[in-house]
N, C-alpha and C positions, 0 to 999 in steps of 0.2 A: 905799113903794109907787108915790105920783104919779110919781116920779122916773123909778123905772123903767120905767114904763109909756109916761113920755114918749122915754128913751133908746131904748124899745123901736121906736115908732113912728118915732120922724127914724131908725131904721135899717131899717126897712122900706120907707120911703120912698127911704132912699138903695140899697136893692137893686133897686125898682123903675123907680126911675130910671136905675139903673148897667146892669138889663138894657133898659131902655129903647134908651140908649146905644149898646147892642152889636147889638140887633134891627135898629138904623138904619141900624149900619155893615156888619151882614152884608147888608141891602138893598144896601147901596148898593156894594159888593164884588161883589154877582151882576149888578146894574146895571153896572156898570163892566167887567166879564166878557163880559156881553153884546152891550154897545157895541164890545169890542174885536175881539168875533168876527164882528161884522155889517161893522165895517171893513177885517177881513183880507178877507171876503170880496168885497168890492166893489173892492178892490185887486186882489183875483184873476181876479174879472170885466176890467179894467181890463188887466190884463197877459195875459187871455187873447183881448183884441177886439184887441192888436197884434201 
């Protein structure tokens, strides 16, 4: 009984850490997407100015 409880708690900890890393990856991807859009907009303005 103690072994099963420990394994289930470690499994929940593993899934929570995995979900946290997934959320961090998603936020990083969104931040990179916004940064690339901003960079493209700045380049577009530079091209229009020249």
